[in-house]
TORTOR-460867 format. One record per atom (N, C-alpha, C): x, y, z; atom name. Coordinates in Angstrom, 3 decimals. Atoms other than C-alpha are relative to their C-alpha. Layout:
% residues N
> c1  c2  c3  atom
> X  Y  Z  CA
...
//
This chain:
% residues 260
> c1  c2  c3  atom
> -1.141  0.889  0.084  N
> 158.104  87.101  71.587  CA
> -0.561  -1.645  -0.014  C
> -0.003  1.574  -0.672  N
> 157.776  83.020  71.527  CA
> 0.862  -0.399  0.180  C
> -1.101  0.798  -0.252  N
> 159.712  80.699  72.912  CA
> -0.858  -1.369  -0.094  C
> 0.391  1.565  0.081  N
> 159.814  76.889  73.033  CA
> -0.173  -0.911  0.929  C
> -0.144  0.914  -1.328  N
> 159.993  75.618  76.416  CA
> -0.854  0.977  1.284  C
> 1.240  -0.661  -1.054  N
> 157.701  78.372  78.401  CA
> -1.065  0.743  -0.981  C
> 1.180  -0.393  0.215  N
> 154.376  80.037  77.739  CA
> -0.152  1.548  1.088  C
> 0.081  -1.635  -0.458  N
> 154.051  84.151  78.635  CA
> -1.024  0.448  -0.500  C
> 1.357  -0.955  0.329  N
> 150.674  86.061  78.609  CA
> 0.143  0.784  1.162  C
> 0.218  -1.105  -0.993  N
> 149.541  89.066  80.504  CA
> -1.538  -0.104  0.064  C
> 1.718  -0.118  -0.032  N
> 145.876  88.984  81.711  CA
> -0.125  1.050  1.390  C
> 0.423  -0.779  -1.100  N
> 144.815  92.007  83.687  CA
> 1.215  0.639  0.874  C
> -1.086  -0.537  -0.928  N
> 148.204  93.439  84.644  CA
> 0.466  -0.837  0.708  C
> -0.581  1.354  -1.019  N
> 149.366  89.933  85.659  CA
> 0.903  -0.811  -0.909  C
> -0.661  0.532  1.235  N
> 152.179  88.488  83.692  CA
> -0.062  -1.676  0.580  C
> -0.157  1.672  -0.138  N
> 151.757  84.490  83.701  CA
> 1.044  -0.871  -0.700  C
> -1.056  0.768  0.751  N
> 154.751  82.593  83.022  CA
> 0.153  -1.710  0.159  C
> 0.093  1.824  0.164  N
> 154.491  78.539  82.308  CA
> 0.938  -0.395  -0.261  C
> -0.558  0.718  0.424  N
> 156.944  76.359  82.532  CA
> -0.277  -1.139  -1.331  C
> 1.199  0.673  0.806  N
> 155.916  74.332  79.391  CA
> 1.152  -1.375  -0.683  C
> -0.726  1.806  0.323  N
> 157.997  70.702  79.182  CA
> -0.682  -1.122  0.699  C
> 0.757  1.180  -0.615  N
> 155.345  68.406  80.086  CA
> 0.655  -1.270  0.138  C
> -0.300  1.229  0.116  N
> 156.890  65.686  78.699  CA
> 1.518  -0.813  0.687  C
> -1.147  0.476  -0.710  N
> 160.130  65.926  80.753  CA
> -0.307  0.881  1.721  C
> 0.381  -0.605  -1.584  N
> 158.137  67.376  83.910  CA
> 0.252  1.209  0.267  C
> -0.705  -1.714  -0.036  N
> 159.148  70.992  83.204  CA
> 1.205  0.194  0.499  C
> -1.453  0.032  -0.610  N
> 162.836  70.089  83.941  CA
> 0.844  1.227  -0.583  C
> -0.352  -0.952  0.218  N
> 164.727  72.930  83.628  CA
> 1.615  -0.204  -0.542  C
> -1.206  0.007  0.567  N
> 167.579  72.998  80.834  CA
> 0.851  1.220  -0.273  C
> -0.637  -1.191  0.285  N
> 169.690  75.724  79.820  CA
> -0.720  0.758  -0.947  C
> 0.658  -0.657  0.851  N
> 167.312  76.856  77.006  CA
> -1.083  0.637  0.777  C
> 1.165  -0.474  -0.991  N
> 164.630  76.992  79.752  CA
> 0.403  1.037  0.767  C
> -0.315  -1.119  -0.618  N
> 166.281  79.001  81.993  CA
> 0.178  1.351  -0.834  C
> -0.223  -1.244  1.366  N
> 167.450  81.567  79.162  CA
> -1.537  0.660  -0.162  C
> 1.262  0.045  0.429  N
> 163.636  81.750  78.267  CA
> -0.745  0.510  0.987  C
> 0.539  -0.646  -1.197  N
> 162.497  82.445  81.788  CA
> 0.868  1.452  0.392  C
> -0.877  -1.287  -0.391  N
> 165.331  85.039  82.414  CA
> -0.474  0.917  -1.219  C
> 0.324  -1.364  0.985  N
> 164.146  86.788  78.912  CA
> -1.485  0.341  0.654  C
> 1.708  -0.245  -0.533  N
> 160.347  86.448  80.281  CA
> 0.093  1.089  1.149  C
> 0.082  -1.018  -1.460  N
> 161.342  88.131  83.568  CA
> 0.407  1.406  -0.348  C
> -0.480  -1.229  0.342  N
> 163.258  90.911  81.769  CA
> -1.005  0.599  -0.683  C
> 1.493  -0.696  0.557  N
> 160.069  91.697  79.518  CA
> -0.687  0.320  1.005  C
> 0.682  -0.144  -1.280  N
> 158.253  91.654  82.626  CA
> 0.211  1.270  0.820  C
> -0.769  -1.047  -0.944  N
> 160.470  93.980  84.610  CA
> -0.125  1.180  -0.614  C
> -0.211  -1.427  0.736  N
> 160.713  96.494  81.825  CA
> -1.769  0.431  -0.455  C
> 1.408  0.004  0.517  N
> 156.794  96.259  81.072  CA
> -0.760  0.749  1.049  C
> 0.330  -0.516  -1.010  N
> 154.924  98.862  83.254  CA
> -1.352  -0.369  0.377  C
> 1.453  0.494  0.080  N
> 151.695  97.390  82.530  CA
> -0.008  -1.272  1.239  C
> 0.435  1.104  -0.505  N
> 152.466  94.259  84.347  CA
> 0.841  0.468  1.634  C
> -0.258  -0.591  -1.873  N
> 152.253  94.713  88.154  CA
> 0.390  -1.313  0.939  C
> -0.200  1.252  -0.491  N
> 152.564  91.063  89.150  CA
> 0.397  -1.136  -0.709  C
> -0.266  1.109  0.740  N
> 153.971  87.731  88.333  CA
> -0.521  -1.543  0.599  C
> 0.362  1.715  -0.403  N
> 152.545  84.087  88.407  CA
> 0.912  -1.049  -0.694  C
> -0.665  1.124  1.115  N
> 154.777  81.194  87.595  CA
> -0.503  -1.041  0.554  C
> 0.493  1.518  -0.330  N
> 153.606  77.562  87.280  CA
> 0.297  -0.675  -1.143  C
> -0.708  0.956  1.120  N
> 154.429  74.619  85.389  CA
> -1.697  -0.550  -0.373  C
> 0.421  0.421  0.728  N
> 152.531  72.849  82.550  CA
> -0.901  -1.188  0.819  C
> 0.382  1.682  -0.569  N
> 150.166  69.516  83.462  CA
> -0.398  0.074  1.429  C
> 0.165  -0.173  -1.696  N
> 148.991  68.646  86.759  CA
> 1.125  -1.076  0.853  C
> -1.045  0.807  -0.670  N
> 152.148  66.373  87.785  CA
> 0.939  0.913  0.579  C
> -1.051  -0.896  -0.388  N
> 154.809  69.119  88.023  CA
> 0.296  1.056  0.077  C
> -0.323  -1.525  0.272  N
> 155.646  72.661  88.636  CA
> 1.188  -0.265  -0.395  C
> -1.198  0.234  0.442  N
> 159.218  71.912  87.938  CA
> 0.440  -1.059  0.741  C
> -0.573  1.299  -0.826  N
> 160.637  68.564  88.583  CA
> 1.675  -0.151  0.236  C
> -1.156  0.338  -0.131  N
> 164.146  69.638  88.601  CA
> 0.995  0.366  -1.032  C
> -0.866  -0.182  1.304  N
> 167.159  70.540  86.547  CA
> 0.129  -1.394  -0.695  C
> -0.209  1.025  1.340  N
> 167.528  68.448  82.975  CA
> 1.149  -0.911  0.450  C
> -1.015  0.797  -0.630  N
> 169.863  65.623  84.549  CA
> 0.905  0.074  -1.298  C
> -0.842  0.250  1.290  N
> 170.885  64.921  80.714  CA
> 1.128  1.357  -0.343  C
> -1.276  -0.870  0.436  N
> 172.664  68.210  80.592  CA
> 1.154  0.227  0.747  C
> -1.055  -0.177  -0.589  N
> 174.996  68.052  83.592  CA
> 0.647  -1.425  0.223  C
> -0.579  1.081  -0.192  N
> 176.035  64.567  83.117  CA
> 1.379  0.101  -0.296  C
> -1.409  -0.233  0.491  N
> 179.283  65.656  81.365  CA
> 0.446  1.188  0.303  C
> -0.151  -0.841  -0.778  N
> 179.703  68.540  83.049  CA
> 1.414  -0.149  0.800  C
> -1.326  -0.134  -0.993  N
> 183.355  69.361  84.462  CA
> 0.099  1.010  0.665  C
> -0.526  -1.082  -1.327  N
> 184.964  71.450  86.887  CA
> 0.268  1.458  -0.856  C
> -0.180  -1.051  0.345  N
> 185.430  73.939  84.447  CA
> -0.951  0.582  -0.956  C
> 1.365  -0.423  0.671  N
> 182.008  74.452  83.409  CA
> -1.141  -0.137  1.426  C
> 1.060  0.089  -1.235  N
> 180.165  73.706  86.744  CA
> -0.263  1.254  0.597  C
> 0.208  -1.131  -0.785  N
> 180.464  76.819  88.367  CA
> -1.056  1.041  -1.011  C
> 0.945  -0.997  0.656  N
> 178.895  79.091  85.459  CA
> -1.400  -0.872  -0.309  C
> 1.072  0.648  -0.072  N
> 176.377  76.280  85.251  CA
> -1.139  0.271  1.324  C
> 0.780  -0.175  -1.378  N
> 175.187  76.754  88.882  CA
> -0.244  1.714  -0.006  C
> 0.038  -1.615  -0.081  N
> 175.584  80.707  88.319  CA
> -1.142  0.484  -1.021  C
> 1.246  -0.444  1.472  N
> 172.971  80.728  85.155  CA
> -1.176  -0.610  1.013  C
> 1.228  -0.483  -0.647  N
> 170.491  79.579  87.524  CA
> -0.157  0.452  1.324  C
> -0.058  -1.400  -1.071  N
> 171.328  81.812  90.587  CA
> -0.768  0.758  -0.767  C
> 0.368  -1.080  0.373  N
> 171.040  84.444  88.410  CA
> -1.917  -0.229  -0.442  C
> 1.656  0.296  -0.129  N
> 167.223  82.852  87.430  CA
> -0.762  0.657  0.830  C
> 0.778  -0.363  -0.985  N
> 166.442  83.236  90.768  CA
> 0.274  1.654  0.527  C
> 0.077  -1.511  -0.461  N
> 167.778  86.691  91.436  CA
> -0.736  0.866  -0.780  C
> 1.056  -0.657  1.063  N
> 165.950  88.035  88.292  CA
> -1.417  -0.233  0.936  C
> 1.506  -0.135  -0.873  N
> 162.719  87.032  90.360  CA
> 0.210  0.815  1.066  C
> 0.145  -0.529  -1.402  N
> 163.685  88.330  93.837  CA
> 0.456  1.492  -0.573  C
> -0.024  -1.695  0.041  N
> 164.823  91.848  92.654  CA
> -0.607  0.619  -1.248  C
> 0.888  -0.567  1.139  N
> 162.474  92.362  89.530  CA
> -0.273  1.329  0.431  C
> 0.594  -0.655  -0.329  N
> 161.079  94.732  91.672  CA
> -1.795  0.265  0.134  C
> 1.203  0.180  0.692  N
> 157.555  93.475  90.711  CA
> -0.139  -1.820  1.179  C
> 0.234  1.386  -0.979  N
> 155.971  90.229  93.464  CA
> -0.632  -1.167  -1.035  C
> 0.358  1.364  0.623  N
> 156.041  86.983  92.126  CA
> -0.756  -0.996  0.728  C
> 0.811  0.786  -0.514  N
> 153.848  84.177  93.011  CA
> -0.019  -1.129  -0.595  C
> -0.263  1.109  0.443  N
> 154.744  80.577  92.779  CA
> -1.186  -0.787  -0.020  C
> 1.257  0.904  -0.088  N
> 151.688  78.443  92.069  CA
> 0.620  -1.394  -0.378  C
> -0.433  1.320  -0.166  N
> 152.786  75.027  92.865  CA
> -0.851  -1.410  -0.062  C
> 1.145  0.615  0.225  N
> 150.767  72.654  90.951  CA
> 0.592  -1.787  -0.041  C
> -0.489  1.495  0.140  N
> 152.798  69.284  91.832  CA
> 1.331  -0.022  0.519  C
> -1.156  0.209  -0.654  N
> 156.166  68.269  92.222  CA
> 0.935  1.182  -0.617  C
> -1.456  -1.016  0.002  N
> 158.961  71.139  92.941  CA
> 1.052  -0.460  0.504  C
> -1.329  0.643  -0.276  N
> 162.280  69.197  93.190  CA
> 1.125  0.897  -0.433  C
> -1.236  -0.576  0.299  N
> 165.808  70.529  93.030  CA
> -0.354  1.368  -0.644  C
> -0.016  -1.414  0.790  N
> 165.912  73.638  90.449  CA
> -1.518  0.305  0.156  C
> 1.319  -0.435  -0.436  N
> 162.154  73.726  90.832  CA
> -0.257  0.084  1.187  C
> 0.136  -0.590  -1.672  N
> 162.118  74.179  94.647  CA
> 0.859  1.142  -0.087  C
> -0.974  -1.113  0.310  N
> 164.758  76.489  93.781  CA
> -0.580  1.448  -0.374  C
> 0.946  -0.949  0.964  N
> 162.491  78.581  91.520  CA
> -0.855  0.527  1.118  C
> 0.999  -0.443  -0.799  N
> 159.914  78.777  93.783  CA
> 0.448  0.798  1.329  C
> -0.844  -0.885  -1.028  N
> 162.140  79.840  96.806  CA
> 0.190  1.637  -0.304  C
> -0.557  -1.353  1.059  N
> 163.172  82.638  94.288  CA
> -1.414  1.093  0.335  C
> 1.456  -0.574  0.167  N
> 159.361  83.880  94.369  CA
> -0.315  0.602  1.376  C
> 0.695  -0.664  -1.166  N
> 157.713  86.407  96.881  CA
> -0.824  -1.055  0.689  C
> 0.899  0.832  -0.690  N
> 155.033  84.050  97.623  CA
> 0.019  -1.349  -0.639  C
> 0.362  1.860  0.437  N
> 154.402  80.170  97.232  CA
> -1.783  -0.401  0.311  C
> 1.153  0.225  -0.303  N
> 150.796  79.362  96.964  CA
> 0.020  -1.608  -0.679  C
> -0.015  1.529  0.471  N
> 150.608  75.194  96.788  CA
> -1.074  -0.536  0.330  C
> 1.242  0.839  0.251  N
> 148.151  72.778  95.453  CA
> 0.123  -1.295  1.028  C
> -0.483  1.250  -0.948  N
> 147.534  69.860  98.014  CA
> 0.412  -0.949  -0.199  C
> -0.784  1.386  0.585  N
> 149.090  67.416  95.897  CA
> 1.639  0.484  -0.070  C
> -1.661  -0.327  0.611  N
> 152.598  69.499  95.624  CA
> 0.932  -0.757  1.144  C
> -1.316  0.713  -0.456  N
> 155.682  67.879  96.862  CA
> 1.141  0.617  -0.404  C
> -1.262  -0.742  -0.166  N
> 158.842  70.024  97.617  CA
> 0.958  -1.054  0.649  C
> -0.975  0.549  -0.212  N
> 162.186  68.528  97.698  CA
> 1.544  0.613  -0.225  C
> -1.302  -0.363  1.059  N
> 166.259  68.789  96.841  CA
> 0.516  -1.472  0.643  C
> -0.430  1.049  0.028  N
> 167.254  65.476  96.118  CA
> 1.554  -0.149  -0.639  C
> -1.842  -0.143  0.283  N
> 170.922  66.637  95.012  CA
> 0.796  -1.003  0.145  C
> -0.985  0.707  -0.610  N
> 172.680  65.108  97.109  CA
> 0.194  -1.601  -0.042  C
> 0.322  1.162  0.256  N
> 171.530  61.679  96.222  CA
> 0.711  -0.364  -1.307  C
> -0.380  -0.105  1.310  N
> 172.897  62.348  92.739  CA
> 1.559  0.222  0.040  C
> -1.268  -0.460  -0.748  N
> 176.427  63.440  94.631  CA
> 0.166  1.382  -0.498  C
> -0.030  -1.521  0.360  N
> 175.727  67.049  93.747  CA
> -0.771  0.823  1.442  C
> 0.841  -0.665  -0.886  N
> 174.305  69.805  95.930  CA
> -1.002  0.943  -0.573  C
> 0.667  -1.084  0.803  N
> 171.733  72.442  95.214  CA
> 0.772  1.008  -0.384  C
> -0.607  -0.781  0.911  N
> 173.039  74.684  93.012  CA
> -0.569  1.536  -0.389  C
> 0.510  -1.337  0.611  N
> 170.465  77.494  91.993  CA
> -0.379  0.643  0.823  C
> 0.328  -0.881  -0.892  N
> 170.215  79.088  95.366  CA
> -0.726  -0.587  1.268  C
> 1.011  0.962  -1.136  N
> 168.674  76.128  97.659  CA
> 0.815  -0.029  1.368  C
> -0.285  0.482  -1.345  N
> 171.177  75.744  100.343  CA
> -0.209  1.920  0.462  C
> 0.363  -1.083  -0.477  N
> 170.859  79.664  100.628  CA
> -1.122  0.324  0.695  C
> 1.540  -0.508  -0.346  N
> 167.358  80.679  100.510  CA
> -0.694  -0.738  0.860  C
> 0.961  0.982  -0.787  N
> 165.962  77.647  102.268  CA
> 0.753  -0.020  1.302  C
> -0.792  -0.036  -1.614  N
> 168.685  77.842  105.507  CA
> -0.825  1.760  0.449  C
> 0.780  -1.452  -0.419  N
> 167.191  81.961  105.390  CA
> -1.402  -0.336  0.439  C
> 1.305  0.296  -0.090  N
> 163.781  80.647  105.042  CA
> -0.593  -0.853  1.462  C
> 0.896  1.028  -1.038  N
> 163.202  77.842  107.452  CA
> 1.348  -0.150  1.224  C
> -1.051  0.387  -1.019  N
> 166.756  77.934  109.561  CA
> 0.955  -1.268  -0.486  C
> -1.045  0.578  0.564  N
> 169.911  76.170  109.150  CA
> -0.443  -1.574  0.580  C
> 0.015  1.282  -0.585  N
> 169.077  72.722  111.035  CA
> -0.943  -0.555  -0.899  C
> 1.011  0.435  0.790  N
> 165.709  72.204  108.883  CA
> 0.535  0.169  -1.224  C
> -0.669  -0.145  1.619  N
> 167.564  73.169  105.628  CA
> 1.077  -1.157  -0.284  C
> -0.598  1.036  -0.127  N
> 170.038  70.702  106.355  CA
> -0.446  -1.079  0.052  C
> 0.794  1.300  -0.109  N
> 167.616  67.741  107.201  CA
> -0.384  -0.013  -1.585  C
> 0.496  0.170  1.668  N
> 165.795  68.720  103.684  CA
> 1.145  -0.291  -0.643  C
> -1.254  0.063  0.858  N
> 169.273  68.913  101.957  CA
> 0.795  -1.365  0.011  C
> -0.753  1.412  0.045  N
> 170.993  65.718  103.329  CA
> -0.794  -1.335  0.248  C
> 0.909  0.686  0.536  N
> 167.945  63.742  103.625  CA
> -0.182  -0.445  -0.878  C
> 0.777  0.199  1.434  N
> 166.555  64.020  100.547  CA
> -1.727  0.151  0.371  C
> 1.330  0.289  0.130  N
> 163.146  63.896  102.166  CA
> -1.317  0.775  -0.931  C
> 0.662  -1.218  0.666  N
> 159.971  65.253  100.258  CA
> -1.043  0.546  1.534  C
> 0.576  -0.834  -0.877  N
> 158.226  68.141  102.168  CA
> -1.756  -0.196  -0.661  C
> 1.170  -0.301  0.700  N
> 154.261  67.775  101.341  CA
> -0.737  1.502  0.654  C
> 0.822  -1.562  -0.289  N
> 151.743  71.121  101.351  CA
> -0.013  0.250  1.127  C
> -0.018  -0.725  -1.436  N
> 150.907  70.959  104.807  CA
> 1.204  0.221  0.788  C
> -1.172  -0.194  -1.200  N
> 154.349  70.470  106.428  CA
> 0.607  1.431  -0.610  C
> -0.595  -0.875  0.221  N
> 155.668  73.140  104.035  CA
> -0.679  1.367  0.366  C
> 0.927  -1.252  -0.586  N
> 152.682  75.413  105.136  CA
> 0.593  0.412  1.627  C
> -0.267  -0.091  -1.648  N
> 153.443  74.577  109.105  CA
> 1.434  0.632  -0.328  C
> -1.579  -0.561  -0.331  N
> 157.523  75.621  108.661  CA
> 0.403  1.245  -1.004  C
> -0.291  -1.443  0.642  N
> 156.847  78.633  106.379  CA
> 0.478  -0.107  -1.376  C
> -0.405  0.210  1.469  N
> 157.728  77.344  102.877  CA
> -1.212  0.407  -0.764  C
> 1.192  -0.346  0.924  N
> 154.163  77.941  101.645  CA
> -0.495  1.213  0.534  C
> 0.542  -1.003  -0.604  N
> 152.014  81.182  102.165  CA
> -1.343  -0.734  0.134  C
> 1.122  0.441  -0.081  N
> 148.658  79.138  101.447  CA
> 0.141  -1.443  -0.722  C
> 0.263  1.201  1.005  N
> 147.710  75.608  100.111  CA
> -1.909  -0.111  -0.407  C
> 1.281  0.116  0.362  N
> 144.625  75.315  98.548  CA
> -0.044  -1.639  -1.173  C
> 0.468  1.283  0.964  N
> 142.858  72.423  96.352  CA
> 0.412  0.222  -1.535  C
> -0.529  -0.162  1.563  N
> 144.224  71.563  92.838  CA
> -0.455  0.625  -0.837  C
> 1.077  -0.342  1.187  N
> 141.436  72.910  90.864  CA
> -0.093  1.642  0.554  C
> 0.117  -1.469  -0.122  N
> 141.528  76.481  92.728  CA
> 1.338  0.662  0.135  C
> -1.424  -0.831  0.057  N
> 145.229  77.163  92.388  CA
> 0.257  1.215  -0.582  C
> 0.102  -1.080  0.749  N
> 145.133  79.681  89.532  CA
> -0.807  0.724  0.365  C
> 1.304  -1.328  -0.366  N
> 142.172  81.245  90.595  CA
> 0.409  0.516  1.471  C
> -0.608  -0.473  -1.188  N
> 143.812  81.510  94.159  CA
> 1.142  1.190  -0.219  C
> -1.082  -0.536  0.587  N
> 147.069  82.987  92.311  CA
> -0.309  1.337  -0.277  C
> 0.628  -1.290  0.950  N
> 145.027  85.467  90.343  CA
> -0.565  0.899  1.053  C
> 0.622  -0.790  -1.075  N
> 143.145  86.588  93.540  CA
> 0.958  0.725  1.009  C
> -0.837  -0.489  -0.868  N
> 146.176  87.220  95.564  CA
> 0.839  1.216  -0.851  C
> -0.932  -0.695  1.088  N
> 148.157  88.875  92.406  CA
> -1.216  1.475  -0.067  C
> 0.583  -1.279  -0.247  N
> 144.876  91.170  92.376  CA
> -0.121  0.830  0.977  C
> -0.151  -0.615  -1.210  N
> 145.024  92.115  95.957  CA
> 1.366  0.818  -0.231  C
> -1.451  -0.828  0.043  N
> 148.815  93.166  95.001  CA
> -0.228  1.213  -0.977  C
> 0.129  -0.924  1.174  N
> 147.482  95.126  91.888  CA
> -0.603  1.689  0.770  C
> 0.836  -0.690  -0.282  N
> 145.544  97.394  94.267  CA
> 0.923  0.849  1.150  C
> -1.211  -0.872  -0.964  N
> 148.731  98.731  96.285  CA
> 1.004  1.022  -0.869  C
> -1.132  -0.738  0.562  N
> 151.143  101.372  95.170  CA
> 1.150  -0.990  -0.478  C
> -1.125  0.827  0.465  N
> 153.650  100.063  92.799  CA
> 1.307  0.132  0.492  C
> -1.042  -0.724  -0.621  N
> 156.371  102.082  94.139  CA
> 0.546  -0.245  1.258  C
> 0.139  0.548  -1.659  N
> 155.682  101.121  97.724  CA
> 0.314  -1.677  -0.017  C
> -0.019  1.560  0.315  N
> 155.297  97.301  96.545  CA
> 1.612  -0.099  -0.368  C
> -1.170  0.339  0.759  N
> 158.884  97.580  94.673  CA
> 0.708  0.260  1.640  C
> -1.255  -0.001  -1.215  N
> 160.935  99.289  97.802  CA
> -0.647  -0.617  1.263  C
> 0.030  0.811  -0.931  N
> 158.988  97.301  100.235  CA
> 0.726  -1.202  -0.194  C
> -0.897  1.040  0.082  N
> 160.471  94.243  98.808  CA
> 1.329  0.443  -0.299  C
> -1.182  -0.823  0.177  N
> 163.732  95.987  98.221  CA
> 0.489  0.237  1.587  C
> -0.458  -0.115  -1.112  N
> 163.731  97.001  101.723  CA
> -0.153  -1.658  0.915  C
> -0.131  1.141  -0.822  N
> 163.057  93.291  103.326  CA
> 1.148  -0.902  -0.631  C
> -1.026  0.776  0.712  N
> 165.428  91.959  100.658  CA
> 1.466  0.353  0.415  C
> -0.910  -0.152  -0.347  N
> 168.268  93.907  101.550  CA
> 0.320  0.098  1.631  C
> -0.396  0.203  -1.351  N
> 167.436  93.844  105.308  CA
> 0.438  -1.320  0.335  C
> -0.582  1.621  -0.006  N
> 167.594  90.010  105.330  CA
> 1.320  -0.364  -0.072  C
> -1.321  0.134  0.299  N
> 170.975  90.323  104.367  CA
> 1.055  0.795  0.558  C
> -1.027  -0.779  -0.737  N
> 172.609  92.662  106.683  CA
> -0.565  -0.112  1.785  C
> 0.453  -0.322  -1.149  N
> 172.364  93.847  110.319  CA
> -1.255  0.786  0.393  C
> 1.049  -0.375  -0.277  N
> 169.364  95.153  112.319  CA
> 0.030  1.843  -0.533  C
> -0.351  -1.590  0.356  N
> 170.791  98.948  112.131  CA
> 0.111  0.299  -1.499  C
> 0.180  0.099  1.468  N
> 171.566  98.498  108.478  CA
> -1.287  -0.048  -0.670  C
> 1.214  0.202  1.133  N
> 168.360  97.393  107.419  CA
> -0.989  1.164  0.613  C
> 0.717  -0.960  -0.187  N
> 166.709  100.130  109.224  CA
> 0.247  1.596  -0.652  C
> -0.154  -0.795  1.037  N
> 168.659  102.527  107.509  CA
> -0.635  0.103  -1.367  C
> 0.481  0.462  1.089  N
> 167.549  101.145  104.341  CA
> -1.514  0.322  0.164  C
> 1.167  -0.096  -0.300  N
> 163.926  101.274  105.606  CA
> -0.363  1.493  0.075  C
> -0.021  -1.287  0.040  N
> 164.049  104.845  106.399  CA
> 0.411  0.902  -1.090  C
> -0.137  -0.698  1.167  N
> 165.463  105.977  103.298  CA
> -0.867  -0.455  -1.379  C
> 0.950  0.868  1.152  N
> 163.070  103.961  101.049  CA
> -1.248  0.786  0.712  C
> 0.742  -0.512  -0.447  N
> 160.418  105.406  103.581  CA
> 0.373  1.663  -0.536  C
> -0.264  -1.182  0.207  N
> 161.800  108.870  102.798  CA
> -0.574  0.375  -1.600  C
> 0.550  -0.235  1.255  N
> 161.038  108.315  99.069  CA
> -1.137  -0.192  -0.108  C
> 1.440  0.235  0.097  N
> 157.871  107.133  99.394  CA
> -0.799  1.285  0.576  C
> 0.815  -0.948  -0.569  N
> 156.512  110.051  101.500  CA
> 0.231  1.167  -0.913  C
> -0.520  -1.357  1.173  N
> 157.846  112.618  98.511  CA
> -0.603  -0.801  -1.171  C
> 0.253  0.395  1.148  N
> 156.279  110.357  96.054  CA
> -1.956  0.688  -0.271  C
> 1.006  -0.117  0.698  N
> 153.227  111.049  93.875  CA
> -1.356  -1.070  0.604  C
> 0.766  1.278  -0.229  N
> 151.695  107.502  94.787  CA
> -0.590  0.472  1.605  C
> 0.466  -0.533  -1.438  N
> 151.698  109.084  98.728  CA
> -1.234  0.807  0.156  C
> 1.103  -1.110  0.280  N
> 149.699  112.004  97.777  CA
> -1.238  -0.495  -0.509  C
> 1.349  0.253  0.093  N
> 147.171  110.149  95.985  CA
> -0.705  -0.845  0.607  C
> 0.126  0.819  -0.805  N
> 146.989  107.604  98.520  CA
> -0.874  0.650  0.983  C
> 0.484  -0.849  -0.841  N
> 146.451  110.189  101.282  CA
> -1.513  0.649  -0.624  C
> 1.146  -0.665  0.352  N
> 143.801  111.925  99.329  CA
> -1.221  -0.897  -0.395  C
> 1.492  1.157  0.292  N
> 141.667  108.971  98.282  CA
> -0.321  -0.541  1.379  C
> 0.747  0.471  -1.215  N
> 141.447  107.902  101.894  CA
> -0.794  1.255  0.566  C
> 0.664  -0.921  -0.448  N
> 140.540  111.047  102.890  CA
> -1.370  0.714  -0.662  C
> 1.223  -0.109  0.651  N
> 138.050  111.567  100.164  CA
> -0.964  -1.395  -0.066  C
> 0.708  1.555  0.206  N
> 136.604  107.814  100.418  CA
> -0.191  -0.440  -1.164  C
> 0.300  0.245  1.322  N
> 137.426  106.908  97.239  CA
> 1.268  -0.912  -0.521  C
> -0.992  1.135  0.737  N
> 139.680  103.918  95.296  CA
> 1.281  0.602  -0.218  C
> -0.962  -0.411  0.906  N
> 143.073  105.091  94.553  CA
> 0.579  -0.172  -1.481  C
> -0.475  0.412  1.405  N
> 144.620  105.532  91.140  CA
> 1.479  0.685  0.227  C
> -1.383  -0.210  0.033  N
> 148.280  104.945  91.627  CA
> 0.515  -0.179  -1.405  C
> -0.605  -0.077  1.223  N
> 150.649  105.819  88.944  CA
> 1.651  -0.740  0.243  C
> -1.455  0.609  0.064  N
> 153.975  103.881  90.308  CA
> 0.939  1.276  0.351  C
> -0.612  -1.014  -0.313  N
> 155.678  107.547  91.028  CA
> -0.119  0.518  1.075  C
//
């Protein structure tokens, strides 16, 4: 399927989603969000795709935010659904059952930072800048930023970021746990693929259920989270992948996982 505002291709079992509106610094309008969600749905159903890399075209921006021109005239009768559509994009990423890597190649502001927060991992170029400037426009982050950022770095830091609008550089993002890795700009995609290929070596069902266990557990109390963990572990202990993994270990060979 062809798209106007995103590019999607599959390379060696890795889906690469590139937001492609360079003249608008890859800002997210409604059409772009819909196209991203369509790609994620396609990738989720494609058994050949085992991991997703999300990035932006050009060198200046991952995604510079939501397209301001689209919400200038939004009223109270439309604002809720406007935000929910962006939130659903993040949920699609978070719950697709496959790991996603945000390769942040420049500015990730507003909706762009929220998109990156929805990914499993964040690899930042040294020139990356993250921020939530919405309060300066009279609004708040509406694509999940107030919730995911708080869960990731804590209430005080999240409120500081949201209320001051201060930008976060790559090294500070790494220090506070927003970034997993910081690399040179020219090494960004190579490193993202390196991480993706490491993930491809793991059992697909184990990866999926590990993501689900962490996501569910982060939203509930410890005992409930432990019940999720035990239930998912029980499924995996009776899976073909477990048998293959154990046999491969005993036979000193690489496993051939099927995702079953």
